[in-house]
Backbone bond lengths (Angstrom), bond angles and torsions (degrees), N, CA, C in turn:
res aa  C-N    CA-C-N  psi(-1)  N-CA   C-N-CA  omega(-1)  CA-C   N-CA-C  phi
1 X - - - 1.375 - - 1.554 103.60 -
2 X 1.344 114.47 129.42 1.463 121.94 -176.51 1.447 110.86 -88.68
3 X 1.239 121.57 165.07 1.451 129.23 -177.89 1.530 108.59 -70.86
4 X 1.338 115.74 -25.06 1.516 119.02 178.05 1.579 112.20 -74.36
5 X 1.292 117.66 -26.22 1.445 118.64 179.39 1.488 113.73 -84.74
6 X 1.276 116.21 -5.51 1.525 118.75 -175.72 1.458 104.93 -116.56
7 X 1.441 110.80 139.40 1.441 117.86 176.66 1.501 104.59 -103.71
8 X 1.335 110.53 177.97 1.534 116.25 -174.36 1.525 110.16 -102.91
9 X 1.329 116.25 9.33 1.556 126.32 -178.03 1.491 100.98 -75.97
10 X 1.394 116.20 140.32 1.559 124.59 178.29 1.587 111.18 -57.50
11 X 1.402 109.38 -40.19 1.518 116.68 178.38 1.477 111.55 -101.82
12 X 1.298 121.82 47.27 1.384 127.64 -174.03 1.465 113.10 -68.87
13 X 1.365 115.74 149.13 1.523 115.19 177.03 1.576 101.58 -103.30
14 X 1.259 113.14 131.36 1.451 124.39 179.81 1.519 108.96 -120.78
15 X 1.429 117.54 103.96 1.465 118.41 -176.65 1.439 116.19 53.28
16 X 1.327 116.49 43.27 1.455 123.34 178.84 1.444 118.45 68.55
17 X 1.455 121.31 14.00 1.366 125.76 173.52 1.538 105.09 -110.87
18 X 1.350 115.31 128.77 1.457 117.69 178.69 1.581 111.93 -81.32
19 X 1.283 115.44 125.94 1.431 121.75 178.08 1.336 114.19 -101.90
20 X 1.424 120.01 121.35 1.409 124.83 -176.78 1.486 110.56 -95.67
21 X 1.367 119.02 141.18 1.382 125.52 169.93 1.451 112.00 -88.57
22 X 1.293 120.72 -179.92 1.457 125.81 179.67 1.597 109.38 -62.16
23 X 1.330 112.16 138.42 1.515 113.59 -174.61 1.550 111.87 -84.98
24 X 1.271 112.85 -21.43 1.537 114.69 -178.85 1.486 112.36 -119.00
25 X 1.393 109.41 154.10 1.465 113.45 173.91 1.490 115.60 -79.10
26 X 1.156 122.33 167.89 1.589 128.76 174.20 1.495 103.56 -65.51
27 X 1.258 119.03 143.72 1.503 125.42 -174.36 1.528 110.11 -56.25
28 X 1.278 124.28 -34.10 1.460 126.05 -177.83 1.446 111.11 -71.81
29 X 1.239 117.81 -11.53 1.692 118.19 177.13 1.452 107.05 -102.85
30 X 1.211 128.79 5.23 1.466 123.94 -176.98 1.399 111.70 -100.04
31 X 1.396 114.75 158.28 1.518 119.56 179.22 1.548 106.46 -79.56
32 X 1.328 120.28 -15.82 1.412 121.90 171.24 1.558 116.94 -53.63
33 X 1.312 107.08 -41.33 1.565 111.58 -174.15 1.487 103.87 -78.67
34 X 1.328 123.24 -36.58 1.444 123.22 176.07 1.416 114.07 -55.24
35 X 1.384 115.69 -49.85 1.442 127.60 177.97 1.475 109.67 -55.28
36 X 1.354 113.66 -52.87 1.451 120.31 178.32 1.502 115.40 -53.00
37 X 1.299 117.31 -53.58 1.491 123.99 176.39 1.445 115.97 -54.32
38 X 1.438 114.17 -44.90 1.409 122.80 178.65 1.625 109.66 -62.73
39 X 1.293 112.34 -43.43 1.457 114.11 -176.27 1.585 110.94 -68.33
40 X 1.331 114.75 -35.08 1.507 118.69 178.65 1.392 108.97 -67.59
41 X 1.425 119.83 -41.58 1.499 122.06 176.03 1.472 110.56 -60.41
42 X 1.407 114.79 -45.29 1.430 120.88 175.18 1.509 118.54 -46.34
43 X 1.326 104.16 -52.10 1.556 114.22 177.36 1.465 116.38 -59.01
44 X 1.308 114.60 -44.39 1.378 122.61 177.64 1.540 114.71 -67.14
45 X 1.367 118.76 -40.93 1.418 118.24 169.72 1.528 119.63 -65.00
46 X 1.433 110.44 -36.22 1.454 116.42 178.26 1.499 106.89 -65.58
47 X 1.286 120.18 -42.55 1.494 123.66 -178.53 1.591 113.40 -64.72
48 X 1.304 108.19 -33.04 1.477 111.26 177.59 1.539 115.32 -75.82
49 X 1.354 111.12 -37.36 1.472 113.64 -178.77 1.494 116.42 -80.08
50 X 1.397 113.32 -34.96 1.491 119.54 -178.94 1.433 109.91 -76.60
51 X 1.343 117.47 -31.68 1.539 123.05 -175.28 1.553 113.98 -78.52
52 X 1.141 116.44 25.90 1.490 117.48 178.04 1.458 119.40 -79.93
53 X 1.423 114.88 -7.83 1.399 113.79 179.71 1.493 110.50 -82.60
54 X 1.449 114.67 178.17 1.404 123.99 -172.67 1.500 109.55 -78.67
55 X 1.401 117.93 112.14 1.368 124.46 -173.03 1.566 109.79 -68.01
56 X 1.359 115.99 -24.87 1.514 115.78 172.90 1.352 121.93 -65.83
57 X 1.388 114.83 -24.88 1.386 120.97 -177.90 1.539 111.16 -97.46
58 X 1.394 118.30 1.86 1.361 120.90 178.15 1.491 115.84 79.03
59 X 1.262 118.04 17.32 1.462 123.38 -179.81 1.482 115.16 -98.31
60 X 1.409 119.72 10.42 1.290 126.33 176.39 1.538 110.64 -85.68
61 X 1.329 118.22 90.11 1.485 122.39 -171.44 1.526 116.49 -68.29
62 X 1.345 112.34 -27.48 1.429 112.70 -171.66 1.639 103.57 -130.24
63 X 1.285 119.87 74.11 1.381 124.38 -174.79 1.567 107.24 -72.44
64 X 1.405 107.41 164.18 1.472 113.26 179.42 1.575 117.69 -57.15
65 X 1.461 112.25 -36.28 1.472 112.44 -178.71 1.562 108.55 -66.27
66 X 1.276 120.70 -32.42 1.549 121.59 172.44 1.548 109.51 -62.60
67 X 1.242 117.20 -43.10 1.499 118.33 -175.59 1.397 110.32 -63.92
68 X 1.406 118.41 -43.87 1.435 119.90 -178.29 1.490 110.20 -71.36
69 X 1.253 121.82 -29.50 1.479 126.69 174.67 1.564 108.20 -59.90
70 X 1.355 115.40 -50.41 1.513 120.16 -179.13 1.557 112.97 -64.36
71 X 1.517 114.67 -32.16 1.422 117.53 175.90 1.516 110.75 -69.95
72 X 1.369 113.07 -35.66 1.459 116.48 176.22 1.489 113.75 -60.88
73 X 1.334 113.09 -45.72 1.495 115.03 178.61 1.572 112.62 -67.60
74 X 1.397 115.26 -35.50 1.513 112.04 172.48 1.490 113.49 -64.43
75 X 1.258 119.07 -37.64 1.482 123.37 -177.66 1.663 104.90 -65.89
76 X 1.343 116.38 -47.69 1.569 113.75 176.69 1.481 110.50 -59.17
77 X 1.325 116.73 -43.23 1.514 119.49 175.63 1.575 113.50 -54.92
78 X 1.279 114.64 -41.61 1.431 122.46 -174.35 1.535 105.63 -68.90
79 X 1.333 117.15 -46.09 1.368 123.02 -174.51 1.598 109.22 -64.68
80 X 1.275 118.00 -42.38 1.469 123.21 174.52 1.458 110.94 -62.22
81 X 1.217 119.28 -43.63 1.539 122.37 179.59 1.540 110.09 -59.89
82 X 1.387 116.24 -51.09 1.443 117.79 177.74 1.527 111.88 -60.64
83 X 1.330 119.14 -42.17 1.427 123.85 174.52 1.485 112.40 -48.66
84 X 1.381 118.21 -50.49 1.472 127.56 -172.39 1.547 105.51 -66.70
85 X 1.422 111.49 -39.89 1.522 113.05 178.35 1.422 114.50 -64.33
86 X 1.312 120.42 -40.04 1.330 123.08 -179.00 1.577 119.27 -87.98
87 X 1.380 110.93 -0.71 1.514 116.00 -178.61 1.542 115.21 -59.36
88 X 1.374 118.65 -33.42 1.392 120.88 -177.46 1.529 114.10 -105.89
89 X 1.291 115.61 3.58 1.535 118.03 -177.43 1.546 111.29 -81.59
90 X 1.252 110.28 155.19 1.567 117.52 178.78 1.595 103.48 -96.75
91 X 1.172 112.42 143.76 1.524 124.97 176.70 1.586 105.77 -84.57
92 X 1.187 113.67 132.01 1.648 119.19 162.93 1.383 121.34 -87.00
93 X 1.376 114.48 6.93 1.496 121.84 179.70 1.481 109.40 -65.02
94 X 1.397 112.19 135.45 1.508 114.30 -173.99 1.566 102.99 -105.46
95 X 1.263 126.35 4.31 1.444 125.39 -179.20 1.464 108.14 -67.74
96 X 1.212 118.54 125.61 1.431 124.00 175.18 1.608 119.35 -63.29
97 X 1.318 114.26 -27.11 1.390 120.42 175.82 1.482 116.16 -67.36
98 X 1.249 117.67 -19.02 1.465 120.00 -177.90 1.488 117.75 -100.12
99 X 1.440 112.99 2.54 1.542 116.86 176.72 1.533 106.48 -92.04
């Protein structure tokens, strides 16, 4: 294939065959990551501010173990959402061991 038959468009047509680019963005460019990071920060801030009570009297309503449990759940949710986003995408990896 020569350079003259190829266009620079992501969904270019090369000799009648439609070439598809990657369907999803890298994770650092998505709003999913921004929402995830903000949610984790929110859980940590809420745990810090609500957990000002005396832990010996049982008045610590949002203890660190609960905060980390919620962060774990957020992480699992984020990983599932990225997995679903990548499920139908094509890889641009040229390593023959991964095919």
